[in-house]
N, C-alpha and C positions, 0 to 999 in steps of 0.2 A: 504494500500500500504506500503510495508516494506521500511524502511529508514536505513541509516547507518551514524555513526559518530565515529571519532577516538579520543580517550581520553586516557591519560596515556600510549600511545604507542599501544593500542589495538583498532581495529575497532569493534564496536558493531553494530549488526543488530537489529533493533527494530521496533515494530509496535506502532503507536500513533493514537488514534482516540477518538471521543466523545468530549464533552464539559461539564465543571463543575469542581468541586474539583478534583485535580489530585490524582491518585492512581498508584503506581509502583508495578508491579506483577513480582515475581521472581520464576522461575521454578525449578524443581528438576532433579535428575539423576535417571533413564535414560530417560530424556525428553528434551524439548526445549520450546520456548515461546508459541508454539501452545497448550501446556498443559492447557492454560487458555481460549481456544476458546469458550467454553460454558459460562464461567464466563464473558468474555468480552461482549458477546451479551446481557447479562443481565444488564450491567453497562453503556452501550454507551449513553443512553438517559439522564443519571444523572451525569456522571463522565467523566473526561478526563483520558483515560486509556493508560498507557505506559507499554509495555511488551517487554523487551529486551531478546535476547539470551545472556547468560552469557559468559564470557571469556572461550574459549575452546569448546563451544557448538554451535549446530545449524549452522547458517550462519555467526557467529561472528569469529574473528580471532582465529587461532590455531597456535600460534607462538612457535618456538623452543627456550625455555628458561628454566632455572632452575625452577622446579615447585614451590619451596618455594617462589621465587620472583614473579612469574607470576600468580599463580592460587589459592593462599590462600584466606581465607575470607577477610583479610585486602586488598589484591590486587584487589579482585572482588569489594570491597567497593569503592576503589579509582576510578575505572571505572564508577561506578554508580553515585558517587558524581560529577564526571566530566560530565556525561550525564545530570544530573539535572542542573548543572551550564550552560551548553550550551543551554539547552532548557528553561532556566530562570524559573525554578520551585523551589522556595525557600523552600517549605515544602510540603510533600506528605504523604498520607497514604501508608504504605509499607506492602504488603501482600505476603506470600510465604509459600512453603512447601518443605520438604526434604532439599537439600542443600540451596535452596532459603530461607528457614526459618532460617537456621544458618547465612546466609549472611544478612538477614533482621535484625537479632538480633545484628550482628556486626555493621551494619549501625546505628542502634538506640543507641548503646553503644558509638561509636566513634563520631557520629554527631547527638546528640539528638535534636539539633535545626532544623534539616532538616526533622525530622520524626514527624508528627502530631499524628500518632497512628500506632500500629502494629496489623496485623491480621495474625496469623501463626498457622500452625499445625506442628506435629513432624518433625524433632527432637527438643527436648526441654531441657533446663538445669535441673540439679538436679538428673540425672540418677546415676552418680558416678560409684562405683565398681560393681553395679548390672549388668552392661553390660558384665561382665566377668563370670557370672554364666553359668551353663551348657546349659540351654535352649537358652538364647540369643546368646551364642557362635555358636550355630547351624545356627542362622540367619545371623550373621555378618561375615561369612567365606569369602565373596566376597571382604571385605576390605583388608584382608591379601592377597588374590589372586591378587588384583590390584597392590600390591607392587612387583610382580614377572614379569620377562620378558616373562613368559608363555603367558601373555596377547597378546604381540606382535606376538609370535610364533604360537599361536593356534587360536586367534580370530580376531585381528585387520586386516581390509582390506579384510576379507572373508565374503561375504554377507550372506551366509547361516549360518555360525557360529554366526555372529552378530545377525541374526534373532532369532536363538534358545536362545542365551544368553539374549537378551532383552525380549523375550516372557516369559522366566522364571520369571523375576522380575515383569512384568506387570500382570502375572497370579497369582503368589504366594503372592505378597504384597497387592493385591486389595481385596476388600470385596467380600462376597459370591454372590452378585447379579450384579457384574460389569464384563464386558468383553470388552477389548479394540477392537474396530472394525478393520477389516482387512485393510482398507485404512489408518488409523492412524498408525498401526503397520508398514505398508509398507513405509510410509513417514519417520518414525523414522529409519528404516533399511537403507534407502537411506542416511539419515543424518549421522548416526553412522557407516555406512558400508564403506565409502570412506577410502582409506589408510591413517592412522594417526588419523582419527576422534575419534575412541574409545579411543586410547591412550591419546589424548588431553583431553577428557572428564574425564578420571580417574586421570589426573594430580592433580585434587582437593584432591584425597585421597593420592597421593604420596607426596603432600605438607603437609601431616599430619593433614588435615582438616576434616577427617572422624569422625564419631560418636564415635568410640572406643577410638581413641587417645584423642579426645576432652573431652569425659565424664570422663575418668580415670584421666585426668589432672586438671579438673575444681575444683574450690573452691568457696564456696558461698561468694559473695562480702560483704563488709561492707554495712550497711543500706543505707548510702548516695551514694553508688556507684552502686546501683541496676539500671536496665534498667528503665529509667524514662518515656518515652512516654507510654501512656496507651496501654495495650496489651489485645487483645482478642485471646484466645487459642481455636482452633477448635480441639477437641480430638476425633479421630475416634475409634469406638468400635473394629474394626477388623484389626488393624495395627500390624502385627507380629513383626515388629522392635521395636515398642514403645507401650507396653501395657498401658492401662489407669492408672494402679497403679503407674507408674513411674512419674505421674504428681503431686505427693504429696508434692513436695518442691518448687513449682513455686513461692510462695510468698517470698522465700529467694533470688530470682534472679530478680523479677519484682517488681517495686514500686507500680504498679496499674495493676492488672490482673484479668480477669474474664475468666472462662472456660465454653465452650459450648460443650456438648457431641453430637457426630454424630453417632447415631445408624445405623448399617448396612454398614457404610463406612469403607474402608480400607485406605491404605497409600496415595493413589492418590486423595486427597481431592478436588482439583479444578474440576476434572472430575467426581468424585463419589458423591460429595455433592455441586454442583455449586450454588444451590439456597441458602443454608445455608451460603456459603462463601460470596455470593453477599450481603446477608442481614447483615452479620457481618461488611462488608466494609461500607455499607450505614449507619449502626448505628454508627460506629466509626467516619465517616464523620460528621454525625449530631451532635455528641457530641463536635466535634472540631469547627463546624460552626452552633451554635444554631440559 
């Protein structure tokens, strides 16, 4: 049963179920908290599972504010810390992919005491200027498009245009054996197709939080400033946005990191490799609670 809570000025819609060590699941773009539906069913018997719609997504608030103030990784993190405080969850395993991975890394950096472990898939740190090479530029065009008012004029609020737009990403970014079912696509079109919904979701990119801006600006931290909670990286074989070769510098950013390769999986790891994702969360929990 969905629940809602207002924190830092934003109402977050979230699902909470199960019992046991808590895990916070952070979705990607273009998705919502239902990205984890297969994963949640695998964890319910052993974990307390918390899956929110992030600011600007799904059924959470889509407020009209300056994007840099409202939708950045730091702002998303404020909402999540407020949610954990209200639910009296002092420490959680945090798992995420796509923008949820970036936000999970921010949460672990800014509030390491609240994160017992990370389980994330791309985007990952250490990409650097490689993201500006010719082949990656062909993939990341959408981040430049999201800065233009053509999004409002051509796509936002137009259900069929939204459907074509979302279907492109769910088809192109996924692995060769994955197809998003029609019911799931229809649900996403309803969520993203309402007037203003697509624009709210891309406020993340307009706040400068996209992979291109982040990767070209990043610097490897000093050894003592690396992300300290132990991290498990799930590295898909067929993610066109983040090829496995880009994971060569992870130990410059994480104090304790292990990499698990996901053969046949693409970008949407919670739906393409839910069993591996669930096993990684369980292993991270077991390390924290021997």
